[in-house]
DRENZA-613828 format. One record per residue: x, y, z of N, C-alpha, C in turn. Coordinates in steps of 0.05 Angstrom, whole numbers, plus 32768, in hexadecimal, padded with zeros to 4 digits. Layout:
residues N
XYZXYZXYZ ...
***
This chain:
residues 117
80117FE88000800080008000801280198000 800B802C7FEF801A80457FED801380568005 802780648010802280768026802C8091801D 801C80A68023802380C1801B802580D28034 803980E38035803C80F4804D80258108804F 801C810D806680068120806B8012813C806A 8002814F8060800A816B80607FF981798075 8006818680887FF78194809C7FEF81AF8091 7FD581B480927FCB81CE80887FB881D8809D 7FBD81F080A57FAB81FE80B87F9D821480A9 7F83821380A87F73822680997F67823A80AC 7F6D825380A77F60826980B57F58827C809E 7F458274808E7F3F828380767F2182878073 7F1A829C80647EFF82A1805D7EFD82A0803F 7EE682A580347EE182A380177EF682B28008 7EFF82A67FF27F1282B27FDF7F2D82BA7FEB 7F3582AF80017F4F82B4800C7F6382A27FFF 7F7A82AD7FF87F8F829D7FEB7FA182908000 7FA782777FFE7FB98269800F7FD382667FFF 7FE9826D800B8003826B7FFE800D824F8000 8008823E7FED801282237FED801C821F7FD0 8033822A7FCB803F822A7FB0802D82377F9C 801C824A7FA5800A82597F937FF782477F84 7FF1822F7F8D7FE0821D7F7E7FC782157F8D 7FC5821B7FA77FAD82147FB67F9F822D7FBE 7F85822E7FBA7F7682457FC27F5D823C7FD1 7F53824E7FE27F3982497FEE7F2582597FDE 7F13824C7FD07F00825A7FBF7EE682617FCD 7EDF82537FE27EC982587FF37ECF824B800E 7EC0825280227EC48244803C7EC182268037 7ED3821780417ED381FA80407ED981EE8025 7EE081FE80117EE781F47FF77F0381FD7FF0 7F1581EA7FEB7F3081EF7FE37F3381E87FC6 7F4581F57FB87F4A81EF7F9C7F6881EA7F99 7F6F81D47F8C7F8B81CD7F887F8F81C67F6A 7FA081D57F5D7FA781D07F417FC381C47F41 7FC581AB7F397FDF819D7F397FEC819B7F1E 7FE181A87F0A7FEB81A67EEF800881AE7EEC 801181C17EFB802D81CA7EF9803F81C07F10 803481AF7F21804381A37F368051818B7F2A 806B81877F308079816F7F25806A81557F2D 806981437F1A8059812A7F1E8061811C7F38 807A811B7F3F8083810D7F578077811A7F71 806F81337F70806581417F87804681417F88 803981397F72801C813C7F71800D812B7F85 801281117F85800380FF7F97800881067FB5 8021810B7FBD802481127FDA8014812C7FE0 8013813F7FCE800581587FD47FE781537FD4 7FDD81447FC17FC0813E7FC07FB7812E7FD9 7FC681197FE07FBE81097FF77FC181188011 7FD5812980127FD8813A802A7FC0814C802D 7FB7815880177FA0816980197F8781598020 7F83814280147F6B8132801A7F6B81298037 7F82812180417F838118805D7F7F812F8071 7F82814880677F7E815F80787F62816A8078 7F52816180657F36816B80637F258162807A 7F16817580857F03816F809A7EE98166808C 7ED78159809B7EBD8152808F7EAF816A8083 7EA38166806C7E95817B805D7EA8818F804F 7EC2818D80527ED4819D80427ED781908027 7EDD81A180137EE081977FF87EFA81A07FEC 7F05818F7FDB7F1C81967FCB7F1481947FAE 7F1881AA7F9F7F1581AA7F827F3081A77F76 7F3481907F697F4E81887F5F7F4E818D7F41 7F63819B7F377F66819F7F1A7F7F81917F11 7F7C817F7EFD7F92816F7EF37F91816F7ED4 7FA781647EC87FA981637EAB7FA381487EA0 7F9681367EAF7F8E811C7EA67F7781137EB7 7F6980FE7EAE7F5280F47EBD7F5D80E87ED7 7F5480F27EEE7F5E80E87F087F5080CF7F12 7F4580BF7F007F3680A77F097F4780947F1A 7F6180927F167F7180817F297F6F808B7F46 7F6E80A57F497F6A80B07F647F4F80A87F70 7F3B80A97F5F7F2080A17F687F2180847F72 7F2D80727F627F2E80567F6B7F3E80527F84 7F5480627F877F6480607F9F7F5480687FB7 7F45807E7FB57F3480877FCB7F1F80737FD2 7F1380677FBE7EFE80537FC37F0A803A7FD1 7F2280337FC97F2E801B7FD57F3980207FF1 7F4680367FF67F53803B800F7F44804D8023 7F31805C80197F22806F802A7F04806B8025 7EFB805380247EE0804C801C7ECB805D802A 7EBC806C801A7EA5807B80257EAD80968032 7EC6809D80327ECE80B680407ECD80CF802E 7ECE80CB80137ECF80E180017EBA80DF7FEB 7EAD80F57FE57E9C80F77FCE7EAC81007FB6 7EA380FA7F9E7EB280FF7F857E9F810A7F70 7EA581217F647E94812C7F4F7EA6813A7F3A 7EA381317F217EB2813E7F0C7EA481597F06 7EB5816E7F047EAB81887EFD7EB2818E7EDF 7EC881837ED67ECE81847EB97EDF816B7EB2 7EDC81617E9A7EE881487E917EF8814C7E77 7F0E815B7E787F21815C7E627F1681697E49 7F2481687E347F3B81567E2F7F5581607E3B 7F57817A7E427F7181847E4C7F7081897E6A 7F59818F7E767F5781957E927F4081857E9E 7F4681787EB47F3181697EC47F3081777EDF 7F17817B7EE87F1381867F037F0081737F12 7F07816D7F2A7EF7815B7F3B7EF281687F56 7ED981667F607ED3816F7F7B7ED481567F8D 7EE581567FA07EE881407FB37EDF814B7FCF 7ECA813F7FD97EBF81497FF37EC381348008 7ECE813E801F7ED1812C80367EB681298043 7EAD811080447E93810B80517E968109806F 7E80810C807C7E80810880997E8680EB809F 7E9680E680B37E9F80CB80B87E9D80C680D6 7E8E80B280DD7E8C80AA80F97E9D809080FB 7EAD808F810E7EBD807781127ED7807D811F 7EEC807281147F06807181227F15808C8121 7F0E809D810E7F1B80B7810B7F3880B58104 7F4080A080F67F5C809D80EE7F60809E80D0 7F4C80A780C27F4C80AA80A47F4F808F8096 7F49807980A27F4A806080947F3180598086 7F1B8066808D7F01806080817EF28049808E 7EFF803D80A27EF2802680B07EE0803080C6 7ED0801F80D07EBD802580E67EC6801A8100 7EE0801581047EE9800A811D7EEF801E8132 
***
């Protein structure tokens, strides 16, 4: 199983406030973050994406912009974080894909595993 380092992010932001995270992450509304990884080196993309997803609180959303269909990310989330994230395509290529990933409310172990133990 692949493990990705978590990224600690503390949000003290209101609507349309810019977060300085390599100029690629913005808060577009309360509880909605936007991350464009198209210009981030490929080796850094997954750690950054998973760090952001692991940092999301319930009902927070990440709008992810990528240069390819992120369906492998969808399957990874379904396999390793079953039921913890919602997934909605906002645009589907051919050059830009945008996906809204919402952290669902989760009752259980609170360890981000998706299990109910």
